[in-house]
C-alpha positions in Angstrom: 107.7 87.0 109.5 108.2 90.5 110.7 108.5 93.5 108.4 111.3 96.1 108.5 110.0 99.6 108.9 111.7 101.9 106.4 111.6 105.7 106.1 110.3 107.1 102.8 113.8 108.1 101.8 115.1 104.6 102.5 112.3 103.1 100.3 113.2 105.5 97.5 116.9 104.6 97.7 116.2 100.8 97.9 113.8 101.1 94.8 116.6 102.9 92.9 119.1 100.2 93.8 116.7 97.2 93.1 115.8 98.6 89.7 119.4 99.4 88.8 120.2 95.7 89.5 117.6 95.0 86.8 119.3 97.5 84.5 116.3 99.9 84.9 117.6 103.4 85.6 115.3 105.9 87.4 116.2 109.1 89.2 115.2 110.1 92.7 112.2 112.1 91.6 110.7 109.2 89.6 111.4 106.7 92.4 109.8 109.1 94.9 106.7 109.4 92.7 106.5 105.6 92.3 106.9 104.8 96.0 104.4 107.6 97.0 101.8 106.5 94.4 102.2 102.8 95.2 101.7 103.4 98.9 98.7 105.5 98.2 97.1 102.8 96.1 97.8 100.2 98.8 96.2 102.4 101.4 93.1 103.5 99.4 92.7 100.8 96.8 89.9 101.6 94.4 89.3 104.9 96.1 92.6 106.4 94.9 91.5 109.5 92.9 92.8 112.3 90.7 93.0 114.4 93.8 95.4 111.9 95.3 97.5 111.9 92.1 97.6 115.7 92.1 98.7 115.6 95.8 101.5 113.2 94.9 102.7 115.5 92.2 102.8 118.5 94.5 104.4 116.5 97.4 107.1 114.9 95.2 107.9 118.3 93.6 108.2 120.0 97.0 110.5 117.2 98.4 112.7 117.3 95.3 112.9 121.1 94.9 116.5 122.3 94.4 117.7 124.1 97.5 117.8 127.8 97.1 120.8 129.7 98.3 120.6 133.3 99.1 122.8 135.1 96.6 123.4 138.8 97.4 124.8 140.9 94.7 
């Protein structure tokens, strides 16, 4: 059986939809953190560290930062 390759954004959106079907509501930031953490754990297993967790926090925060518009007064 072949696996479908999904982008990170697609994984986040599918997780949100799948959880919603189970009446579990999460926003994009939470889903992003879950997907990123889960993939890190699968990759590193027992070697997943506090440093990795801190990196997830920074990466998720950066990806979900509100876009700044230049307002000139």
